[in-house]
C-alpha positions as CSV (number, residue, x, y, z in Angstrom):
1,X,35.5,-7.3,-12.1
2,X,35.2,-3.9,-14.0
3,X,31.8,-2.2,-13.8
4,X,30.8,-1.3,-17.4
5,X,30.8,2.4,-18.2
6,X,27.5,4.3,-19.1
7,X,27.4,6.1,-22.5
8,X,26.8,9.4,-20.8
9,X,26.4,11.1,-24.2
10,X,23.8,8.7,-25.4
11,X,21.9,9.0,-22.0
12,X,21.8,12.8,-22.2
13,X,20.6,12.6,-25.8
14,X,17.8,10.2,-24.7
15,X,16.6,12.7,-21.9
16,X,17.3,15.9,-23.7
17,X,19.8,17.3,-21.2
18,X,22.2,19.9,-22.4
19,X,23.5,21.4,-19.3
20,X,26.6,21.5,-17.2
21,X,28.3,18.2,-16.2
22,X,29.5,19.2,-12.8
23,X,28.4,17.5,-9.5
24,X,26.3,20.3,-8.3
25,X,22.8,20.5,-6.9
26,X,21.6,22.4,-9.9
27,X,22.9,19.6,-12.1
28,X,21.3,17.0,-10.1
29,X,18.0,18.8,-10.1
30,X,18.1,19.3,-13.9
31,X,19.1,15.8,-14.8
32,X,16.5,14.4,-12.4
33,X,13.7,16.4,-13.9
34,X,14.7,15.6,-17.5
35,X,15.1,11.8,-16.7
36,X,11.6,11.7,-14.9
37,X,9.8,13.7,-17.7
38,X,11.4,11.7,-20.6
39,X,11.7,8.0,-19.6
40,X,8.2,6.6,-18.7
41,X,7.5,4.3,-16.0
42,X,6.1,1.1,-17.3
43,X,5.9,-2.7,-16.4
44,X,5.1,-4.1,-19.8
45,X,8.0,-6.7,-19.7
46,X,6.8,-7.9,-16.4
47,X,3.1,-8.3,-17.7
48,X,4.5,-10.3,-20.7
49,X,6.5,-12.6,-18.3
50,X,9.8,-11.5,-19.5
51,X,12.9,-11.4,-17.0
52,X,14.1,-7.9,-15.9
53,X,17.9,-7.8,-15.9
54,X,19.4,-5.2,-13.8
55,X,22.9,-5.2,-15.4
56,X,23.9,-1.8,-16.9
57,X,24.4,-2.8,-20.6
58,X,20.9,-4.4,-20.6
59,X,19.3,-1.2,-19.0
60,X,21.2,1.1,-21.4
61,X,19.9,-1.0,-24.4
62,X,16.3,-1.0,-23.2
63,X,15.9,2.5,-21.7
64,X,18.4,4.5,-23.8
65,X,18.8,2.8,-27.2
66,X,15.4,1.2,-27.5
67,X,13.7,4.2,-26.0
68,X,11.6,2.2,-23.6
69,X,10.6,2.7,-20.0
70,X,10.8,0.6,-17.0
71,X,10.2,0.5,-13.2
72,X,12.1,1.6,-10.1
73,X,15.0,-0.9,-10.2
74,X,15.7,-0.4,-13.9
75,X,15.1,3.5,-13.8
76,X,17.2,4.1,-10.6
77,X,19.9,1.8,-11.5
78,X,20.6,3.7,-14.8
79,X,19.9,6.9,-13.0
80,X,22.6,6.2,-10.4
81,X,25.1,5.2,-13.1
82,X,24.7,8.6,-14.9
83,X,25.1,10.4,-11.5
84,X,28.3,8.5,-10.6
85,X,29.6,9.3,-14.1
86,X,29.0,12.9,-13.3
87,X,31.0,12.6,-10.1
88,X,28.3,12.3,-7.5
89,X,28.6,10.1,-4.5
90,X,25.4,7.8,-4.8
91,X,24.1,5.3,-2.3
92,X,21.2,3.0,-3.2
93,X,18.4,2.5,-0.7
94,X,15.3,0.4,-0.3
95,X,11.8,1.5,0.7
96,X,8.5,0.0,1.7
97,X,5.8,1.3,-0.5
98,X,2.8,2.8,1.5
99,X,0.9,4.6,-1.5
100,X,-2.7,3.5,-1.3
101,X,-1.8,0.9,1.3
102,X,-4.1,0.8,4.4
103,X,-2.5,1.7,7.7
104,X,-1.3,-1.5,9.6
105,X,-0.8,-3.4,6.4
106,X,2.9,-4.5,6.1
107,X,4.6,-4.1,2.8
108,X,8.0,-5.5,1.6
109,X,11.0,-3.5,0.7
110,X,10.4,-3.5,-3.0
111,X,11.2,0.1,-4.1
112,X,14.6,1.5,-5.0
113,X,15.7,5.1,-4.4
114,X,19.1,6.9,-4.1
115,X,21.0,9.0,-1.7
116,X,23.2,11.6,-3.2
117,X,25.8,13.5,-1.3
118,X,26.6,17.2,-2.3
119,X,29.0,19.2,-0.2
120,X,28.3,16.9,2.8
121,X,24.6,17.2,2.5
122,X,22.4,14.3,1.8
123,X,19.6,14.4,-1.0
124,X,16.9,11.9,-1.9
125,X,16.8,11.3,-5.7
126,X,14.3,8.9,-7.2
127,X,13.4,8.7,-11.0
128,X,11.3,5.4,-10.6
129,X,8.1,5.7,-8.6
130,X,5.6,6.1,-11.3
131,X,2.4,8.2,-11.1
132,X,3.5,10.1,-8.1
133,X,7.2,10.0,-8.7
134,X,9.7,12.8,-7.6
135,X,10.5,15.3,-10.2
136,X,13.3,17.0,-8.1
137,X,15.6,15.9,-5.2
138,X,14.6,16.3,-1.7
139,X,16.8,17.4,1.3
140,X,17.1,14.2,3.5
141,X,18.0,16.4,6.4
142,X,14.9,18.4,6.6
143,X,11.5,17.6,7.9
144,X,10.1,20.8,6.5
145,X,7.7,20.9,3.5
146,X,9.6,21.0,0.2
147,X,8.2,22.5,-2.9
148,X,8.5,20.8,-6.4
149,X,7.3,21.6,-9.8
150,X,4.3,19.3,-8.9
151,X,3.1,18.5,-5.4
152,X,4.7,19.5,-2.1
153,X,6.6,16.8,-0.3
154,X,7.8,16.1,3.2
155,X,10.0,13.6,4.9
156,X,8.8,12.7,8.5
157,X,10.7,10.7,10.9
158,X,9.5,6.9,11.1
159,X,11.5,5.2,13.7
160,X,15.1,5.1,12.3
161,X,13.8,5.6,8.8
162,X,11.9,8.5,6.9
163,X,8.2,8.5,5.6
164,X,7.9,10.4,2.5
165,X,4.6,12.1,2.1
166,X,3.0,13.9,-0.8
167,X,0.3,16.7,-0.5
168,X,-2.6,16.3,-3.0
169,X,-5.6,18.5,-2.8
170,X,-4.5,19.7,0.6
171,X,-4.2,16.2,2.2
172,X,-0.8,14.6,3.2
173,X,-0.6,11.1,1.9
174,X,2.1,8.4,2.6
175,X,4.3,7.4,-0.4
176,X,6.9,5.2,1.1
177,X,9.0,4.5,4.1
178,X,12.7,5.1,3.2
179,X,15.2,2.9,4.9
180,X,18.6,4.9,5.4
181,X,21.0,1.9,5.5
182,X,22.8,1.3,2.3
183,X,21.4,-1.6,0.1
184,X,23.5,-3.8,-2.0
185,X,23.0,-5.5,-5.4
186,X,21.8,-8.8,-3.8
187,X,19.0,-6.9,-2.1
188,X,17.8,-5.5,-5.3
189,X,18.0,-8.8,-7.2
190,X,15.9,-10.4,-4.6
191,X,13.4,-7.5,-4.4
192,X,13.3,-7.4,-8.3
193,X,12.6,-11.1,-8.6
194,X,9.5,-10.7,-6.2
195,X,8.3,-7.7,-8.0
196,X,8.6,-9.1,-11.5
197,X,8.0,-12.8,-10.9
198,X,6.1,-13.6,-7.9
199,X,2.4,-14.3,-8.6
200,X,1.1,-12.1,-5.7
201,X,3.0,-9.0,-7.2
202,X,0.6,-6.3,-8.4
203,X,3.1,-5.7,-11.2
204,X,2.2,-9.0,-12.5
205,X,-1.5,-8.5,-12.3
206,X,-1.8,-5.0,-13.8
207,X,-0.7,-2.9,-16.9
208,X,0.9,0.2,-15.5
209,X,2.5,3.2,-17.2
210,X,3.1,6.8,-16.0
211,X,5.0,10.0,-17.1
212,X,4.9,13.7,-16.1
213,X,4.8,16.4,-18.8
214,X,5.2,19.9,-17.7
215,X,2.9,20.3,-14.7
216,X,0.6,17.4,-15.6
217,X,1.0,13.8,-14.5
218,X,-0.4,11.0,-16.6
219,X,-1.1,7.6,-15.4
220,X,-2.4,4.3,-17.0
221,X,-3.7,1.4,-14.9
222,X,-5.1,-1.2,-17.2
223,X,-7.7,0.6,-19.2
224,X,-8.0,3.5,-16.9
225,X,-6.2,6.6,-18.1
226,X,-5.9,9.7,-15.8
227,X,-4.4,13.1,-16.3
228,X,-3.9,14.8,-13.0
229,X,-3.2,18.7,-12.6
230,X,-1.0,20.4,-10.0
231,X,-4.0,21.4,-7.9
232,X,-5.1,17.7,-7.6
233,X,-8.0,17.9,-10.1
234,X,-8.0,15.2,-12.6
235,X,-9.5,14.1,-15.9
236,X,-10.2,10.3,-16.5
237,X,-11.2,8.3,-19.3
238,X,-11.4,4.4,-20.0
239,X,-9.7,3.0,-23.1
240,X,-12.3,0.9,-24.9
241,X,-10.2,-1.4,-27.1
242,X,-6.8,-3.1,-27.3
243,X,-5.9,-0.9,-30.3
244,X,-6.6,2.2,-28.2
245,X,-4.4,0.8,-25.6
246,X,-1.6,0.0,-28.0
247,X,-2.0,3.7,-29.3
248,X,-1.3,5.1,-26.0
249,X,1.6,2.8,-25.3
250,X,3.4,3.4,-28.5
251,X,2.7,7.0,-28.9
252,X,5.9,9.2,-28.8
253,X,4.3,11.6,-26.5
254,X,2.8,8.7,-24.6
255,X,-0.5,10.0,-23.0
256,X,-0.8,13.7,-23.7
257,X,-1.4,12.8,-27.4
258,X,-4.3,10.5,-26.4
259,X,-6.0,13.3,-24.3
260,X,-5.6,15.8,-27.0
261,X,-7.6,13.6,-29.5
262,X,-10.7,13.5,-27.4
């Protein structure tokens, strides 16, 4: 069966990318940043009880043409299709989320990330983690601290896998354990079903949205709205009404507009 092709021009128009279309690290970094800063992370369809299809035409319609956001399976499936259209070798991976999870508490493999090969070197690309998502690819073959536009990152050996950590206010915090074996479409179908449909999934229980803008990160959890700066300091406010919540969600600039109207 032929895999449907992504409309790369429409995708680039959606994220505001006008650079080269060559399979280089510079291109990967530029597209990664534009995607992460333009297409918001959000779970509104999950909260509304709607199915989350992962076929490319449905994702292109929602995230590109309807200018919606989505969560990791949607974001990184679309991102992977764009990278492949540019000529990159892309391998989908699964991860166990450790962000804000106590040590010793097991978590399922419910996060999607990507391994991208460039000139024989592997890179981690991930446009769908949300409030602490990557803005740039990380070298998968390095355990050193890696600088990004936002917080420093590092990849620490964790058995056969890698633990991604983020430094916030001088403290290293776990983000997820990345499994290095290739994952397959059926793996994501199962993980996507659990995340979007199981009653115990936190995605069913909370309204979540996030986006980065410049060096700021904006995150919405139910009625709590946060703007976090690069140094870890944060501004927080609580949304008082449904109308205000809708204003945040539908605003073109998403969350920055709301903070500017304090």
